[in-house]
TILOMAR-425952 format. One record per residue (C-alpha): x, y, z; residue in one letter. Coordinates in steps of 0.5 Angstrom, whole numbers, plus 500, padded with zeros to 3 digits. Layout:
XYZa/...
***
This chain:
500500500m/506505501h/507508495i/514510494e/516517491d/516517483g/511512482i/505517481l/506523477p/505530479p/498531477r/496525480a/499525487w/496533487g/490530486f/490526492w/493530496y/486535494g/481529496v/485528502t/485535504m/477534504l/477529510f/484532514i/481539515i/474536518p/478531522g/483537525v/477541527r/473534530e/480534534i/480541536k/473541539r/474534542r/481536546v/477543548r/472539551e/477534554n/484534555l/484527556a/483526549y/490528547k/494523549p/488517548f/489520541l/497519541a/496513544m/492511537i/497514533g/503510536v/499503535a/498505527v/504507527f/507500529v/501496525i/503499519s/510498520a/510491519m/511491511h/512485506l/515486500p/510485494v/510484486p/508491485v/513496483t/514501489g/509499493s/509494500c/503490503s/503490511h/496491516p/493498517c/490499524g/485504521t/479500522p/480499529l/482507530a/476510526a/472505531i/475508537v/477515535a/472516529g/473516522p/476523521f/480523526a/483517523t/485521517a/489526521v/493520525i/494516518s/497522515a/501523521i/503516521v/505516514l/509522514f/514519520f/515513516q/517515510a/521520514l/524515518f/523508515l/523510508g/516507507h/512510502g/514517501g/513525501i/509526495t/505520496t/502522502i/496524499g/495517496a/497513502n/492517507d/486517502f/488508501s/489507509m/487513513g/480514509i/478508505a/480504510g/478507516g/471509514i/469502510s/472499517g/467504521y/461504517l/461496517c/462496524w/456501525k/452497520i/453491523l/452493531r/446496529r/444489527f/446486533n/452482531f/456480537p/462485538l/467481536w/464478529l/463486528a/469488530g/472482525g/469483519i/471491520a/478490520g/478485514f/473489510a/477496512g/484492510d/481489503v/479496502m/486499503t/489495498y/483496493l/484503493t/492503492s/491498487a/486503484f/491509485e/496505481l/492503476a/488510475l/495513473s/499508470l/494503466h/497506459g/492502454h/490497457v/483498461p/483501467l/479495471v/484490468r/489494470q/486495478w/485487478m/492486476v/495490481f/490488486f/492481485a/499483486g/498485493y/492479494g/498473495p/500477502t/494481504q/489476504l/492473510p/494479513l/487482512a/485475517i/490477521a/488484522e/480481523a/483477529v/487483532f/481487531t/476483534a/480481539a/482488542v/475491542l/473485545q/478486551v/476494551m/469492552y/470488558s/475493561r/473500559r/467500555p/466507555d/472507549l/467504545l/462508541p/455505540g/456499545v/455502552t/448505550g/451510545g/456513550k/463514548r/470515551f/470522555n/478520558g/476520566i/473513566g/465516565k/461516559a/458522555e/453522549t/456519543e/459526538g/461522532y/
***
């Protein structure tokens, strides 16, 4: 998923920067609002950012030029912190990974954030909300959300590559070719992320249910062991 510098032409990575900002700006506003309401939200968000950084740094090589395969952590982040905040977290994570680990690139942060932080986070979040609305068990809803968000991340990344690099090959065909390059490593990782997401959410529910929006009667984390009305 970490598309490297030099893979996307300037017009493409500029476009993805622009699209990503449509989610980053409301995400920053949401974070500022929640920090004003409760200062404990800031360290909580930082903890989630560290988790996403570590999880998404465990990459595997794939036969897709200038990219790699890895778990994401953003479906879980979107569930516990909100999808717009996750877009901001993911952008920060990708910046530091590009700067210090050589994963991805600076010019491609927009494209990588759109696939991992936005498409992956929002799809996982929506799966979680829909399945919980229909009273799916928490572990099952979380597992499906983790799997769906992981796979959506790589479908989106493959689409970004195909959109810029398909040449004379039909776009959909090239899209599936790129995704097939991710498939052998990413599908097992998506299953692992499903198990991990389900396990973490189950533990959080048993120990700190106030951290899980939509689980305890529509209440969410307020940072001091109490619950307040859900805001996302």
